[in-house]
N, C-alpha and C positions, 0 to 999 in steps of 0.2 A: 504493500500499499504506499502511495506517494505521500510524503508529509504535506500538510496543508500549508498554504501560503500564510505568512504572518501578516498582521494588520499593518505593521510598519513598512513591509516590503511585499505588497500584493502581487499576485501573478498577473503579468500583462495579458490583455485581451487576445492579442495575436503573438505568435512566436516572433522572435527578433528577426529572423531571416525573412519572413513574410513582410514585416514592417519595412525592412531595408528595401526589398524589391518593389513594394508599393510606392515607397518614397522616390525611388529612382524612376519608376514609371510615370509618376505624376510630374517629376521634374523634366523628363523627356517630353511629355505632352506639352507642358508649359513652355519649353524652349522652342519646340516647333511652332507653337501658336505665336510666340513673339516674333520668331523669324518670318512667319507668313504675314504678320501685320507690321513689318519694319517701316513701311511708309508712313505709318501713323504713330507707332511707338517712338521712333527716333526723334522726330520733330517735337513731339509733346515733351519728351523727357529733356531735350535740349532747351526748350523754353523754360521748363521747371528749374533747370540748373541756373539759367540766367537770371530768373526771377529770385532765386535764393541769393545769388551773389549781390544783387542791388537792394535786397530787403533792408540791410542796415541803414541805408539812405533815408527810407520812409521812417524807420524808428527813430533816427537822429532828428529828423525834422519835426516829427510829432512831439518828441520830448521837449522841444523848444517852442511849443505853442502854435506851430503852424497847422493849419486846418488839414483834415484828412484828404479832402479833394485835391488840394495843391500838392500834398506829399504823394498821393497816388499818381497825379499827372507827372510829377518830377520823376518818379520811378519809371513810369512808362517811357518817358523821354530818354532816361539813361539807358534803358535796355534797348530802345530803338537805336540809340547812338552806337552801342556796342555792336548790335547786329549790322547796322549800316557800314561801320568801319570794317568788320570782318568780311562782308560782302564785296565791299570796294576793294579790299586787299586781294581777295580771291579772283575777282574779275580782272583787275589789273595784272596779276601774276599770270593768268591764263592768256591774256592778250600779249603780254611781253614774250611769253614762251612761244606762242604761235608765230610771233614776228621774228623771233630769234632762230628758231629751228630751221626754216627754210634757207637761211644765210649760210648754213653749213651742210647743205645737201650733198655737195661732192665729197666732203670729208666723211659723212655718214655712209654714203655709198661705198666709198673705199674701205671703211672699216668693215662694213658688212661683207665685202668681197674677201678681205683678209680672214675674217672668222669662217666664212664658207669654205675657203681653201684649207684652213686648219682643220675643219671637221672632216673634209674629204681625205686628208692625209692620215687621220687616225681611224679611218674605216667606215665613216658615215657614207651613205649613198648619195648620189647626185640630187635625187629628189629632195631628201631632207636638207641638204646643203642649200639648194635653191630656195626652199621655203624659208630658211633662216635669212637668206639674202634679201628676199622679198619683203621681210619684215623691217629691214633697215631703210625705211623711206620716211620722210616727215609726215606724210599722210597716214601711214600705218601707226606711227608712234602717237600722233595726236588722236587717232581713232581709239587706241588703247587707253589713253588718259580719259577720254570722253566716256568710255565704257566704265571706268572705275568711278567717275563722278555721277554717271546716270545722264539720261536725256533731259532736254530742256523742260519737258512736261512734268517730270518728277521733281525737278529742282524748283519750278515755280509752285507746284503743289505743296512741297515741303515748306517753302517760304511763306505761303498763305496760312498754312497751319501754325507755323511758329509765330507769325505776327498776330493772328487771332487769339492764340493761347496766351501770349504775352499780355494783351490787353485784359483778357478775362481773369488771368491769374493776378495781375496787378490790382484789379478792382476787388477780387475776392480776398486778396491779401490783407486788406484793411480789417477784415473780420477774423483773421487768424488768431490774434491774442485772445479774443473773447472765446473762440472755438476751443483753443488749447486749455483755457481755464475751465470750461465746461467739461471737456474730456478728462481733465486731471482728477475730477471727483470719482470717475468710473474706471478709467484706465490709466493710472499714473505712470506705470512702466511704458506704456505706448507713447505717452506725451514726452517722457524723458528720452526715449529712443529717437523720436523725430527731432527733438532739439539737438541731440548729439549729432544726428545726421546732418542737419543744417550747419552746425559749427564745423564739422569735419569737411564738408564739401567746400565751404568758404576758405578754410585753411589750405586745402589742397589747391584750389584755383588760384589763390594768392601766391603760394609758394611756387607753383608750376609757372605762373605768368611771369614772376620776377626772374626766375632762372631762365625761362624761355626768351625773355627780352635780352638778358645779358648774352645768352648763347647766340641769338640771332645777330646782335651787334658785332660780336667777336668774329662770327663766321663771315659776315659781310666785309669787315676790315681785312681779314686774311685773304679772302678771295679777290679783293680789290688790289692788294699788294701782289698777288700772284697773277693778276691780269686775266682772270677767268671771266668769260662773258656771263652776263646776268648775275652778277654778284648780289645785287639787292634782292633779286628774285629768290635766290637760294638762301639768303638770310631770312627772308619771310617764310620760306619752306621749313627751315630748321626751327623757326619759332612755333609754327603749327605742329610740326612733328614732336616738339618737346612735350606735347600733351599725351603722346603715346609712350608709356613707360618702357624702358629697357631696349625696345627695338626702333624707336623713333629715329635714333641717330643713324642706323644702318639704312633707313629709307632716305633720309635727307642728304646723305653723302653720295648717293648715286649719281644724280645730275651734275654736281660739280666735278666728280671724277670723269664723267663722260665728256663734258665740254672742255675740261682741262686737258684731256687726252687729245681732243680734236685741235686745240690751239697750241699747246706747248709740248705735247708728246709725254713720254714716261717721266722726264724730270718734274714736270708740273704734277703728274699723278702721284709721284712719291712724296713731293712736297705737301700735297693735300692730305695724303694719308698720315704723314708724320705730325704736321702742325695741326691742321684742321681736325683730323681724325683723332689724334692723341688727346687734345684738350676736350673735344666733345665726348669722347668715350669716358673720360674722367668725370665730367659733369653728369652724364646720363647713367653711368653705371655705378658711381660711388657717391657723388654729392646729392643728386636728385633723389635716388632711392632712400637715402638716409633721412633728408628733410621731409620728403613726401611721406615716407613711412611713419615717421614720428608725428606728422600732422593728422594722419587718418588711421593710424594703428592697424596697418595691413602689412603682412609679411611680403618680402620681395618675391618669394615664390608664388604666392597667391596673386600678387599684382601682375606678374608676367603671365600666369595661366588665364587671368581674367581678360587680358588684352587679346590673347588668342581666341578665347571663347566668344567674347562680344563681337569681335571682328568677323568671325565665321557666321555668327547669328545675325548681326545688324549691319554688316558692311564696314567701310572705312570710318564712318562716323561712330560706329560702336567701339572701335579701338580708341578714338579720342575720348569717349565717354566711359571707358572701361571702369576707371576707379570710382566715379560717382555711381554707376550702375551696381557695382559690387557692394559699395557702402549701403545702397538702398536695399539690396537683397538681404544683407546682414541685418539691417534695421528691422525688416519685416519678419525674418526667420528666427533671429537670435535675440536681438536687443529688446524686442517688445514682449518677450516671454521670460520672466525671471527664472522659471524652472529649468530652462535650458540654456541660460546665459553662461553656464560654465564651459560651454563649447567656445566661447569668444576667444580665449587664448590661442586656440588652434588657428585662428585667422591672422594672428600677429599682434594681438593686444597684450602688452606686457604689464598692464597695471597690477593684475593679481599675482604676477610671478616675480616682481621686482625683488622681493625678500629672498626667495629661493635662488634667483639668479646671482644676487650679491653673495649669498652664502657659497654657491658653487664657485664663483670667481675667487673668493677668498681661499677655498679649499685647494683650488688649482695653484694659486700663488704659494700656498704653504707647501704643497708637494714639490714645487719647483725649487724652493729654498731649502728643502730637506736634503742633507747629504746622502749619497748612495751608500748602501750597506758595504762594510769592508774597506771603505775609503775614509781618510781623515778629513775633518772640516777644513775649508779653504783658509780659514783664519788661524788654524792651530799650527804650532811650530813643529817642524819635523823632529823625529827622535834622533839622538846622537848614535 
């Protein structure tokens, strides 16, 4: 006869294996649903993040006696300004790239012919080599970029959704403090989780924006010195790619290497890799993960995995919004339920582990300072 489950540790309704499988199945269905609705989910969440970033402006104005209507209008204008600046930078960058690429059509064709000949020399067939050669034309390259960004209809539709949601969220945002006060009586953990989410997203955006601006300015200056065409464009690209943790640098360095090779050959390529690549790899692989990880309490492994996951699910914009999306998922699944909040350290939050980590570091230092058995201490005098 099996022992009865104690009252303090009741038997679960379902076996653990069944619970895990059902959880994975539900997560898979939710992921495919989000992917199918990426045209709606992505612009709405993007507008939500922008609204969170400018919300302190409304709070600061209302705290100084400015009316709610003026504060709301100022918030909407600030968000529109951010969105307009981003759209202007994107359009100007695409226009500059479209004008720059045809100027190097002969060099691009020659590079394609060299790669095609190299492929044939290592055993590729003439058809495969010719297909590679056909891809090295300005029209095919621009078509590839257009495919990544989407057609004009989808871009306009996303812009309309973002603008509409910005206005509606800004208007509804004036009622958020009262709504949180009301919910705090019934679900205090949920309110605390959403407040933490807002603080984390703003910290992440501020830290990433500051580092991205510094990175973009440095890249622009280096490329100007190396006389790489489109230096300002690649500086803007590095700023945008700075919002893609860990792998944004590898995306941003490809166009400078390409145009640097067309204009200066291998010496320019090696200079870009050593100077441009070295500094950027330090910023994106060491400095940015440290500060961003401290700001949002996400481990570097989870951050990198989230970039891959959201990029596959929602496209390029999903990679840019990977950290806010992961924070939002953690808020809904972990932070809002105190009974399972003990899972939070597994996502990179070190708040509950600081004491244990300090004790472990002290033990490691003590072991390093302890002399090995059979050997005298470093400070002891040798025997006569």
